[in-house]
C-alpha positions as CSV (number, residue, x, y, z in Angstrom):
1,M,98.1,106.7,61.4
2,T,99.2,110.2,62.4
3,V,102.5,112.1,62.6
4,T,102.5,115.4,64.4
5,L,105.0,118.1,65.3
6,I,104.6,119.9,68.6
7,D,106.3,123.3,69.2
8,R,107.6,124.4,72.6
9,G,104.3,126.0,73.4
10,G,102.6,122.7,73.1
11,R,100.8,123.6,69.8
12,C,100.2,121.1,67.1
13,V,101.6,122.6,63.9
14,E,101.6,121.4,60.3
15,R,104.9,122.4,58.9
16,S,106.5,119.6,57.1
17,A,108.5,121.9,54.9
18,E,109.9,123.5,58.0
19,F,111.0,120.4,59.8
20,T,114.6,120.1,60.6
21,S,116.1,117.4,58.4
22,R,116.4,115.1,61.4
23,A,112.9,115.7,62.7
24,R,111.5,115.0,59.2
25,A,113.5,111.8,58.9
26,V,112.5,110.6,62.3
27,G,108.8,111.3,61.6
28,E,109.0,109.3,58.4
29,L,110.8,106.5,60.2
30,V,108.3,106.1,63.1
31,E,105.3,106.5,60.8
32,E,106.5,103.6,58.6
33,A,108.0,101.4,61.3
34,L,105.5,101.5,64.1
35,P,102.5,99.7,62.4
36,V,104.8,97.1,60.9
37,L,106.4,96.3,64.3
38,L,103.0,96.2,66.1
39,A,101.7,93.7,63.6
40,Q,104.9,91.6,63.7
41,H,104.9,91.3,67.5
42,G,101.1,91.2,68.1
43,V,100.9,94.5,70.0
44,V,97.3,95.8,70.4
45,G,98.1,99.5,70.1
46,A,100.9,102.0,70.7
47,Q,102.2,105.6,70.4
48,V,105.8,106.5,70.0
49,A,107.2,110.1,70.4
50,V,110.7,111.4,69.8
51,L,112.3,114.7,71.0
52,V,114.9,115.9,68.6
53,D,116.3,119.3,67.9
54,D,113.8,120.7,70.4
55,D,110.8,119.5,68.4
56,I,108.6,116.5,69.2
57,V,107.4,114.1,66.4
58,D,105.0,111.2,67.1
59,A,103.2,108.4,65.5
60,S,100.4,106.0,66.5
61,A,99.0,102.7,65.4
62,G,96.8,99.9,66.4
63,V,93.6,100.1,68.5
64,L,92.8,101.3,72.0
65,N,90.6,98.4,72.9
66,L,90.2,95.1,71.1
67,T,86.5,95.0,72.1
68,T,85.6,98.3,70.4
69,G,88.3,98.5,67.7
70,V,88.7,102.3,68.3
71,P,92.0,103.3,66.6
72,V,94.9,104.8,68.5
73,T,95.5,108.5,67.7
74,S,98.2,110.9,68.8
75,D,96.0,112.4,71.5
76,A,95.0,109.1,73.0
77,L,95.8,108.5,76.7
78,F,97.9,105.6,77.9
79,Q,98.9,104.9,81.5
80,I,102.5,105.7,82.1
81,G,102.7,103.5,85.2
82,S,105.9,103.9,87.2
83,I,107.2,106.7,85.0
84,T,105.0,108.7,87.3
85,K,107.8,108.3,89.9
86,V,109.8,110.8,87.9
87,W,107.0,113.3,88.1
88,T,106.7,112.6,91.9
89,A,110.5,113.0,92.2
90,T,110.2,116.3,90.4
91,L,107.6,117.6,92.8
92,V,109.9,116.6,95.7
93,M,112.9,118.4,94.1
94,Q,110.8,121.5,93.7
95,L,110.3,121.4,97.5
96,A,114.0,120.9,98.1
97,N,114.9,123.7,95.8
98,E,112.5,126.0,97.6
99,G,114.0,125.2,101.0
100,L,110.9,123.4,102.2
101,L,112.4,120.0,102.4
102,D,115.9,118.7,103.3
103,L,116.4,115.4,101.4
104,D,118.8,114.2,104.1
105,R,116.6,114.7,107.1
106,P,114.5,111.8,108.3
107,V,111.0,111.6,106.7
108,A,109.5,111.2,110.2
109,D,110.6,114.8,110.9
110,Y,107.9,115.9,108.4
111,L,105.3,113.1,108.6
112,D,103.9,112.3,112.1
113,E,102.0,109.3,110.6
114,F,105.1,107.7,109.1
115,V,105.8,104.5,111.1
116,L,107.4,101.4,109.7
117,G,107.7,97.9,111.2
118,D,111.3,98.7,112.3
119,E,111.7,101.5,114.8
120,T,115.2,102.4,113.7
121,A,114.3,102.6,110.1
122,T,111.3,104.8,111.0
123,K,113.6,107.3,112.7
124,T,116.3,107.4,110.1
125,V,115.0,106.8,106.5
126,T,115.3,109.9,104.4
127,S,113.7,111.3,101.3
128,R,116.9,110.9,99.4
129,Q,116.9,107.1,100.2
130,L,113.3,106.9,99.1
131,L,114.0,108.6,95.8
132,C,116.8,106.1,95.0
133,H,115.0,103.0,96.4
134,T,117.3,102.3,99.3
135,G,114.7,102.6,102.1
136,G,115.0,98.9,102.7
137,F,111.3,98.2,103.6
138,D,108.6,96.2,101.8
139,G,107.9,98.0,98.6
140,D,104.9,96.2,97.1
141,R,102.0,97.0,99.4
142,W,98.7,97.7,97.6
143,P,95.9,98.5,100.1
144,D,92.8,100.1,98.6
145,T,92.1,103.1,100.8
146,G,89.4,104.6,98.6
147,R,89.3,107.4,96.0
148,N,89.0,110.4,98.2
149,D,91.6,113.1,98.8
150,D,92.8,111.3,102.0
151,A,93.7,108.0,100.1
152,V,97.5,108.6,100.1
153,Q,97.4,109.7,103.8
154,K,95.5,106.5,104.8
155,Y,98.1,104.4,102.8
156,V,101.0,105.9,104.8
157,E,99.2,105.3,108.0
158,M,99.0,101.6,107.1
159,L,102.8,101.2,106.7
160,S,103.3,100.2,110.4
161,G,103.2,96.6,109.3
162,A,105.8,97.0,106.6
163,D,108.7,94.5,107.0
164,Q,112.2,95.8,106.9
165,F,114.4,93.7,104.7
166,F,117.7,95.6,105.3
167,P,118.9,98.8,106.9
168,P,118.1,102.1,105.0
169,G,120.8,103.0,102.6
170,E,122.4,99.5,102.5
171,R,121.2,98.4,99.0
172,F,118.9,99.1,96.1
173,S,115.4,97.4,96.1
174,Y,112.7,98.9,94.0
175,C,110.1,100.4,96.4
176,N,106.6,101.5,95.3
177,S,105.7,102.1,98.9
178,G,108.5,104.7,99.3
179,F,107.1,106.8,96.5
180,V,103.7,106.9,98.0
181,V,105.4,108.2,101.1
182,L,107.1,110.9,99.0
183,G,103.6,111.7,97.5
184,R,102.4,112.2,101.1
185,L,105.3,114.5,101.8
186,V,104.3,116.6,98.8
187,E,100.7,116.8,100.2
188,V,101.8,117.9,103.7
189,L,104.3,120.5,102.6
190,R,102.0,121.9,99.9
191,G,98.9,121.6,102.0
192,K,96.9,120.1,99.1
193,P,96.1,116.6,97.7
194,Y,98.7,115.0,95.5
195,N,96.8,115.2,92.2
196,Q,96.0,118.8,92.8
197,V,99.7,119.6,93.4
198,L,100.7,117.6,90.3
199,R,98.3,119.7,88.2
200,E,99.2,123.0,89.7
201,Q,103.0,122.5,89.8
202,L,103.6,120.6,86.5
203,I,100.7,119.7,84.3
204,D,99.1,123.2,83.9
205,P,102.3,125.3,83.8
206,L,103.7,123.1,81.1
207,G,100.5,123.3,79.0
208,L,100.0,119.5,79.0
209,T,96.2,119.8,78.6
210,G,95.6,116.1,77.7
211,V,97.1,114.7,80.9
212,A,94.7,112.8,83.2
213,T,95.4,112.2,86.9
214,C,92.5,109.9,87.5
215,V,90.0,107.6,85.7
216,E,87.3,110.3,85.9
217,E,89.5,112.6,83.8
218,A,90.8,109.8,81.5
219,I,87.4,108.7,80.3
220,L,86.7,112.2,79.0
221,G,89.4,111.6,76.3
222,R,90.4,108.6,74.2
223,A,91.7,106.3,76.9
224,A,93.6,103.1,76.1
225,V,92.6,99.9,77.9
226,G,95.2,97.2,78.8
227,H,95.2,93.6,77.5
228,E,96.8,90.5,78.9
229,R,97.0,86.8,78.4
230,S,95.5,84.5,81.0
231,R,98.0,81.9,80.0
232,P,101.3,82.1,78.1
233,D,99.9,80.6,74.9
234,G,96.5,82.2,75.2
235,P,95.0,85.1,73.2
236,L,95.2,88.7,74.4
237,E,92.1,89.7,76.4
238,R,90.9,93.1,77.6
239,V,91.6,93.6,81.3
240,N,88.6,93.9,83.7
241,T,90.2,96.7,85.8
242,W,91.5,99.8,84.2
243,S,94.0,100.9,86.9
244,L,95.8,100.0,90.1
245,V,94.4,101.5,93.4
246,P,94.3,105.3,93.7
247,S,96.2,105.3,97.0
248,T,99.3,104.4,95.1
249,A,99.0,107.3,92.6
250,P,102.4,108.8,93.5
251,A,104.0,105.5,92.6
252,G,102.3,105.1,89.2
253,A,98.7,103.9,89.6
254,M,96.7,106.5,87.7
255,L,98.6,109.0,85.6
256,A,97.7,108.8,81.9
257,M,98.7,110.9,78.9
258,S,99.9,110.7,75.3
259,A,103.6,110.0,74.4
260,R,103.7,113.5,73.1
261,D,102.7,115.0,76.4
262,L,105.2,112.8,78.2
263,L,108.0,114.3,76.2
264,G,106.7,117.7,76.8
265,F,107.5,117.0,80.5
266,V,110.9,115.7,79.5
267,R,111.6,118.8,77.4
268,H,111.0,121.0,80.4
269,H,113.4,118.9,82.5
270,L,116.1,119.4,79.9
271,S,115.4,123.2,79.5
272,V,116.2,124.1,83.1
273,N,119.0,123.3,85.5
274,E,116.9,123.0,88.7
275,F,116.5,119.2,88.2
276,D,120.1,118.4,87.1
277,A,120.8,116.7,90.5
278,M,118.2,114.1,89.8
279,R,120.4,112.8,87.0
280,N,123.5,112.2,89.3
281,P,124.1,108.5,90.1
282,H,123.3,107.6,93.7
283,V,123.3,103.9,93.9
284,E,124.6,101.0,91.8
285,L,122.2,98.4,90.5
286,P,123.7,94.9,90.9
287,E,121.0,93.3,88.8
288,P,121.7,91.9,85.3
289,G,119.2,92.5,82.5
290,L,117.3,95.7,81.6
291,M,117.5,97.2,85.1
292,N,121.3,97.7,85.3
293,G,123.7,100.6,85.8
294,H,122.8,103.1,88.5
295,W,119.8,105.0,89.9
296,G,119.6,108.7,90.5
297,L,116.8,110.6,92.2
298,G,113.8,109.2,90.6
299,W,115.5,108.4,87.3
300,S,117.0,105.1,86.3
301,M,120.4,105.4,84.7
302,P,121.0,102.3,82.5
303,D,124.6,101.6,81.4
304,C,124.7,101.9,77.7
305,G,128.5,102.4,77.5
306,G,128.3,105.9,76.0
307,P,126.7,109.2,76.9
308,V,124.6,109.4,80.0
309,V,121.1,107.9,79.5
310,V,118.3,108.3,82.0
311,G,114.8,106.8,81.8
312,H,112.1,104.8,83.4
313,G,109.6,102.1,82.6
314,G,106.0,101.6,83.6
315,H,103.6,98.7,83.9
316,T,100.0,98.8,85.0
317,M,96.9,96.8,84.1
318,G,97.9,95.4,80.7
319,Q,99.8,98.5,79.7
320,R,103.6,99.1,79.3
321,A,105.5,102.3,79.0
322,F,109.1,103.0,78.1
323,L,111.1,106.2,78.3
324,R,114.8,106.9,77.5
325,V,116.5,110.3,77.6
326,V,120.0,111.4,76.5
327,P,120.4,114.8,78.1
328,E,123.7,115.7,76.4
329,A,122.1,115.3,73.0
330,G,118.7,116.7,73.9
331,V,117.1,113.5,72.6
332,A,114.3,111.4,74.1
333,V,112.1,108.6,73.0
334,A,108.8,107.4,74.6
335,L,106.7,104.3,73.8
336,L,103.3,103.7,75.3
337,S,101.4,100.5,74.6
338,N,98.4,98.4,75.8
339,G,99.2,94.8,75.4
340,G,101.2,92.2,73.4
341,D,104.9,91.4,72.9
342,V,106.0,94.9,73.2
343,Y,109.6,94.4,74.3
344,P,111.0,93.7,70.9
345,V,109.3,96.8,69.6
346,F,111.0,98.8,72.4
347,S,114.3,97.2,71.6
348,E,114.2,97.8,67.9
349,L,112.8,101.3,67.9
350,F,114.9,102.7,70.7
351,G,118.0,100.9,69.5
352,R,117.8,102.5,66.1
353,L,116.5,106.0,67.2
354,L,119.0,106.5,70.1
355,G,121.8,105.1,68.1
356,E,121.3,107.4,65.1
357,L,120.3,110.5,67.0
358,A,122.5,110.3,70.1
359,G,125.2,107.7,69.5
360,V,123.8,105.4,72.2
361,H,124.3,101.7,71.9
362,M,121.2,100.1,73.5
363,P,122.0,96.6,74.9
364,E,120.2,93.7,73.3
365,L,117.4,92.0,75.2
366,P,118.9,89.1,77.3
367,V,118.4,85.6,76.0
368,P,119.1,82.2,77.5
369,P,122.5,80.7,76.6
370,V,122.5,78.0,74.0
371,D,124.2,75.5,76.3
372,P,123.5,76.8,79.9
373,R,125.5,75.6,82.9
374,P,123.6,73.6,85.5
375,V,121.9,75.8,88.1
376,D,123.6,75.7,91.5
377,A,120.9,74.3,93.8
378,T,122.6,75.3,97.0
379,R,122.8,78.9,95.8
380,A,119.4,79.3,94.1
381,A,116.8,76.9,95.6
382,G,114.5,78.3,98.2
383,T,111.5,80.5,99.0
384,Y,111.8,84.2,98.6
385,W,109.1,86.6,99.7
386,C,107.5,90.0,99.9
387,S,103.9,91.0,100.9
388,V,102.7,90.2,97.4
389,G,103.6,86.6,97.8
390,D,106.3,83.9,97.6
391,W,108.7,83.2,94.8
392,V,109.6,79.5,95.1
393,V,112.7,78.3,93.2
394,R,113.4,74.5,93.0
395,V,116.3,72.8,91.3
396,D,116.1,69.2,90.2
397,D,118.9,66.6,90.2
398,D,119.9,67.6,86.6
399,G,120.5,71.2,87.5
400,R,117.3,72.4,85.9
401,A,115.5,75.2,87.8
402,W,111.8,76.0,88.1
403,L,109.9,79.0,89.5
404,R,106.4,79.1,91.0
405,V,104.7,82.2,92.3
406,R,102.2,82.0,95.2
407,L,100.3,85.2,95.5
408,T,99.2,86.3,99.0
409,K,95.8,87.6,97.8
410,S,94.9,84.2,96.4
411,P,96.9,81.6,98.4
412,S,94.8,78.7,97.1
413,E,95.9,79.5,93.6
414,E,99.4,79.1,92.2
415,E,100.8,80.3,88.9
416,D,102.2,77.6,86.6
417,E,105.8,76.7,87.1
418,V,108.2,78.3,84.6
419,E,111.6,76.9,83.8
420,L,114.7,78.9,84.5
421,V,118.2,78.3,83.2
422,A,121.5,79.9,84.3
423,L,122.3,83.1,82.5
424,D,125.6,83.2,84.4
425,A,126.9,82.4,87.8
426,D,124.8,85.1,89.4
427,A,121.6,85.1,87.4
428,L,118.8,82.9,86.1
429,I,116.6,83.6,83.1
430,T,113.3,82.3,81.9
431,L,113.4,79.8,79.1
432,V,110.1,80.9,77.6
433,P,109.6,84.6,76.9
434,T,106.6,86.7,78.1
435,E,105.7,90.0,76.4
436,G,108.5,89.3,74.0
437,R,111.3,89.2,76.6
438,H,113.0,86.6,78.8
439,V,112.8,87.6,82.5
440,V,116.1,87.7,84.5
441,Y,116.3,86.8,88.2
442,G,119.5,87.8,90.0
443,L,120.9,85.8,92.8
444,G,121.8,88.1,95.7
445,D,124.6,87.9,98.2
446,A,125.4,84.4,99.5
447,D,125.2,83.6,103.2
448,E,127.7,81.5,105.1
449,T,126.2,78.3,103.7
450,G,126.4,79.5,100.1
451,R,122.7,80.2,99.7
452,S,121.5,83.4,98.0
453,R,120.1,85.9,100.6
454,F,117.9,87.6,98.0
455,L,116.2,86.9,94.7
456,R,116.3,90.0,92.5
457,F,113.4,90.5,90.2
458,T,112.7,93.8,88.3
459,G,114.9,95.7,90.7
460,R,113.3,94.2,93.8
461,A,115.3,92.2,96.4
462,F,113.0,89.5,97.7
463,A,114.4,88.1,101.0
464,R,114.9,84.3,101.5
465,K,112.5,82.8,104.0
466,P,114.8,81.5,106.8
467,F,113.1,78.2,107.5
468,C,112.1,77.2,103.9
469,P,114.3,75.0,101.7
């Protein structure tokens, strides 16, 4: 168990007597609360860091790996997953601020190799649309193009088969593929590989010496390993693969760091005005649950009913990351973890810290109604898809709904059905929680027959297959 204060220069300092009263109180709170919450919810290991009064305090608990039992320390490296997208967006905004990139010009003006399945989208989609996930094309493509410096380029060259679900700019649908394209833009306009630009433009200038951009760097430090359950009621087991494929690094496949270093990056964002435009709302999120409110340029903007909050989440191989920032108050909280029911830990810690430090009311995690209405079979039942697989929703005669996922990579295998109930008229929710939270599925716009055109899941809009029931 460690609690550390980091000054603006990134130095670890022992100065408990010099803490601001708030920083001291926060340090004591997280030091006491974190191990209790991890034990209560069966979380393997975690770090939490808090930015308050321009100082960063952090705490750690649990282990990095159930197999080795190595304890989590404040300098351990966790994958931040899709929080990487905020780093990629920052690199893109630097280009825009320097006049090297017009966010509203078509991407194809800069990238000769950028070709989508839809010709019109290829010619019109812009960097701004990619930053706020309104590109409209298939966003979950995971080809492994190797570990060399041309991995991102090769990924973009393979997008010619990407399906277009709706016209660019029409609606929000979370798009990992779009952020790989943005990473390629960074490479072309800087003339260097993505990871090198990331280090030269952000990591080194900010003094974030513990940040790792690849597995080769991560294993030189104290790297956390993810843990998952092979079945809902099974034990947590160490994953067999540490990260996603390197070709998707700009979307969140590789970047690892401590919670403390993550908030060092956030503190820089709040200390300059060149990234303020990233925190302006660009598109509304129609989805219920945790991904609500609006989206800016790289930042999510959840609706907390008070001061503006921005943030992001991350999910990789058995690791979860959470970040919330209240710019007006200069307050931020980060939680990095490596397996278990971490969502209640996130909800309790962030709810208390952001409430007391910034006057933010965090919404409660959604739960199924005690007496749910029957699910509308006409609206909900059907097969919804993206390149990852099919999401099949069936509704029985009693109005009970069931979801089964058929993954493209293993078509002969199907995940077990999970029961869904109606959260409201426009959303379904899982009856049994996973990772400590009930998953919400939004029902998209209805067609002329009353059937949902999309199934919304973690921000994605999966299109209904036209000839499936």
